[in-house]
N, C-alpha and C positions, 0 to 999 in steps of 0.2 A: 926521584925513583930507585926501586930496589936496583943496584947493580946488575944484580944476575938477569932480571929479565930484560932489560936493554941489551944486554950483553949476547942474551939469546936470539932476540930480534935480530940486533946489529951482525950478527955472525951470520945470518941466513941472508939478511939483504946484502951485505959485501961480499958473500961467497966465500966464506970461508968454513964450511961447515963440509965434513966428508961428504960422499954419496949417499951413505948410510946416516947420518944425521940429519942430511936433507930430508930424506924420504919418514924419518922418525919426526921430523918437525911437520912437515905437509899432514902426516897421520894424525897428528896430536890437534892441527887446527881442526883437521874433517871430523874427526869425533868429538870436537866439543864447539860447538856454535859460536859461543861468549867470547871463549877465549879467540877464535879466528878474526868474530869481529872488532876486539880490541887491540889485535894485531895490525889489522888494516888500516886501522883510525892513527895506531902509531906512524904504521908507514906512510900515509897521510900527511901527517904532521912533519916526519923528516924530510919527504919530498918540499914540504914549503919552504924549506932553509935556504937561502942563496947561497951557503957554504957548510960545511963540514964543520970548520971553524966555531959558528955560530950555534951550529946544535950542541955541539960538544960544550961550549960554556955554559949555555944554559942547562943542559944535563947536568953539568957537574953541580950547578947552583942547587939543582933540586934533589940531588943525590946527599948532598949535605944537609939538607935542610928534612928529609927523609931520614939520615941517621940521627939528627939533634932529637926529631920529633918522636918519630914513633920507634925509635928504638929497638930497631928489626934485630931477632935474635935467632931465628930458624936458621939452621945449616943444610936445609934439606932441599936441594936445587930443583928436584923432581916436584915437591910440594908445592913450590912456590909456584913452579909451571901453571900449574893446576888451579892454584888460588884466585879465582876471578875479582874475587873481592879486591884481594889487594893490587889487582891490574887495573880494576875501575877507578878505584881512588886514586893509584898513583896518573894513569893516564889523565883523568881528569884535573889532575892540578898541573899535568905539564901541559894540556889543551889550555889551561887557563893563563899561563906563563906565557905560551906559546901566542895567545889572542893579543896580549899586551903587547909584546915586539912586534906584531904585525900592524898592530893600529897606528905604534909610534914610528914605525915604517912609512906606514901608508903617508900621514903628516907630513913627514920631511920628502916627500917623493910628487910633491903638489904640481911640479912645472912638469913630471912627464907627460906623455902623450895620454889624452884620454880615454884611448882603447886599452892601455895598460890599467890605469887608473881603474876602469869598469871590471876588469880583470880580477884585480885584487880584492877588489871590493866583492867580488862574487865569492871569491876563493875564502877571503874571511866569514861572511855571511854562513860556509858551509860549516866552517870550523865552529862556528858559533852555535851553530844548530847541535853540532856533534858533543862540545862543552856540555848546553844544554840538558841535551839525553843522560849525558853521563854524571852529569848533579843527582838528576833525577835517581838514579840508580845510587849514589853516594849517600842521598835521605834516607831511601829504603833500608840502606846498610846500616845508619846512625839511628833508624828507629828503636825505641823500646825492645828489648828482648823478655822475653818469659820464662819462667820454669816451666819445663814441658812437663806437661800433664800427665796424668796416671794413664787416662784414655779421652778418645776423640769421636764423638757421636755428631749426627745430624740433627734439628730439631726447626720449628716452623711456626711464625707467630698466626694465629686465628685470629685474635682480635690485639686490639691497642695493649701492649704490655703483658700477655700472654702468648706463652710460648708449649705449642706440644711435642713432647719424644717420648722414648720408650723409658721403662722402668729400667730395664737391667742396663741402661746406659749411665743413669744416675745413682743406682743403689749403693748405700754406703759413701755417698758424697760428703767431702768434709766443706767443699766450695765448691761452686758452678761459674762459668764464665761464657759468656756468649761473644759470637763477632762475626763479621762478615765484612765484604767490602764497603759494604755504605753504612757500617756501624762499629766504632773501635770497640775494642773487648771491654765488657761491662760485666760485673755479676749480677747472675742472677739467683731468685730465691726458689725453694722446691716448696711448692704449697699443696701439692695432691699426689696420692699416687694409687694404681692398682694394679695389683702384681699380676690378679688373675689374666687379665689383658694386656699387661704388658704397659701400662699409660702411667705417664708422669707431666703433671703440668708445672711452669715455670713460670715467675712472675719477673719481671722487669721494668721498672718504674721507667728508666730512660728511653724505653721503645714504645713511644706514644701513637707513631704511626698506623694508618688501619689498611689493614691487606685489601686488596680488591678481588680476592676469589672468594667464594662459600663450599660448606660442604654439602655434600650431594646426599638427597636424604633417599635417592633410587637406588635399587641393587643393579649393578651393572653385568653383563651378560658374557658368557662364555666367549671368547676370540676377540673381545672389545681392545682396543689400543688405546698402551697406558704409557706415562714418562714419570721420571722423579729428577729431582734436584737434589745433589746432597755431598757429603764431604768426604769419601774414601781418602780424599789429600787435603792439602792444603790450602786447595782452589774447588772451586762450584765445580761439580762433575753433572752433565746432563747422561741417563740413558733413559733408553725406552724399550717396551715390549707389548705383550698383550695377557689379557687372562687365560691360563691354561687349566684352570680347574677353578669351579665354583667352590671349593670347601678348602683349607688348607692342610696342614698335617695331622696327620690320622683321623683325618676327614672332619675337621673343626670348621663349622660352618661361620666362626665369626670371621674368619681370613679368607682371602684369597689366595689362591696360587698362581702367581704370576712367572712368565719366564723372561728372564732379564739380567744381564751380567752384572752383577753388585757386589760389593768390596766390604770388608769392616770399615765402619765409619756411615755408613747407607742407613744404619739404622735412625730410626726417628723421622727418618726425608717423608715429606709428601708424597702421596700417589696420587696423579691425576689424570682423567681422562683425555683422549686425543682434541677434547674440547674447552678443557680449563677447566673442569670440576675436579672440587678436591672430593675422591673417591673414596680415600683411605689413608694410611701410614705403614712403611716398612718397617716390617720386625724384625725379620729373621731370613737365613736362606738353608738350603738341604745341601748340606755338605757331600752326600754321594751322589746330589744331580747335580749335573752341571746347566747353569743357569735357572736353576729353578729356587724361588723365593717365594716369601710367605708376605702378603699384608694385612693389616687390620681394616675390618669395613668401616665406613664412615657412619654405617647404622648402627655398629654396636659401639663407635664413638659416642654415637648420640645417647645410648641407653646410660652412660655414668652420670647424667644430669642430676639424678637423685641422690647419689651418694659424694655430689660435692658439698666443699665445707660451709660456702655460705652462700646466702641468696646473691649477692651482688655477682660470686663468680657462676652461678646459675643463670643469671640474666644473660652473662656475657654468651656462656655456653648457647643458649637459647638463640640469642642472635647470629652467632654464628652458621648456625644450621636454617637459619632464614633466606629463601632464595631472594636474591636481588633481581633487579628488573635490568642491570646493566650486561652487558655481554660479560661472557669467562673471560677470564685472565689468560696473557699471552706469557710467554716464557719470561720476555724483559723486564715485564710488570712483576712478576714473581719473583722473581730474582733478589731483589733487596728482603724478603721476607723469609729466606730461609737461613738458616744460620749455623755455624759451627759451634758446637759446644765441646766445652773443655773439663776433664771432671778431676778436682785434686782428692786425695785422700792421703791421709796421715798415716794410715797403716792400712794393709791389704789382707 
């Protein structure tokens, strides 16, 4: 472990901090739940040692490994304190070594009373559970990182392989990638656009699941409750509101005006009625009116069938508007079909 990190924790645990430093330390933990979690795990590990000498010996070995393998170069202690990634990796490896030590100690103490053995088993299990959690966090850190996209937005599958999003989100894209918690990042092809209605269709060969919702062919009414799922952040976000006007910006009848709190990245997200019918697609928001956004009506999306580039796509399009006999989809069933869209451009 980075000596600066253990020194910081140890100073507090051993009472070597001034009153001001203790206050700063506690404030840092309260402001950063992840940091507080790792400190508590470290404190638990320290308490599990039978003597400070054993803890110090193990820590020194780990510090030497860290110096040899990680070649730590940063000299800014404050940045180290707030680096959850380094703390997670360091504590996880310390947990691993501690688990081995405890296991060996347990084998050597088989002649102790059964109550003591039971206690050690319980403690070992607790440490192993913490270790598993931290290892999972490390795996996430070690996952492949990607070059930041020029823009991000939302899209949704309306049929196997086919994804609907907004034209302005993918305009001038050199490459487009899609991803969500159920689908690793994969490339998608832009196969159709309609600038007037701000619609784009993507094709992803790897996405062969069949959505369990359908487009609504009916017009929904003023005051009807609606919701959307989208990616204004890197995680899926749920928003709900209601239809506040039957026409969109400048009285455009192709759109609903909805009252809903949305942010950049929500463009291209599906708009559902409160019963789970797909009634439109989020397109834009009014920056001059708080909480006012616009969604293209599903009835207008349907009219694009005659301008689609191939009969095969037209057939898929028509099936997406064919009402199913099954019940409308729940939020949990919708989630796998809502996608984070990454757009890359060589030049803007």
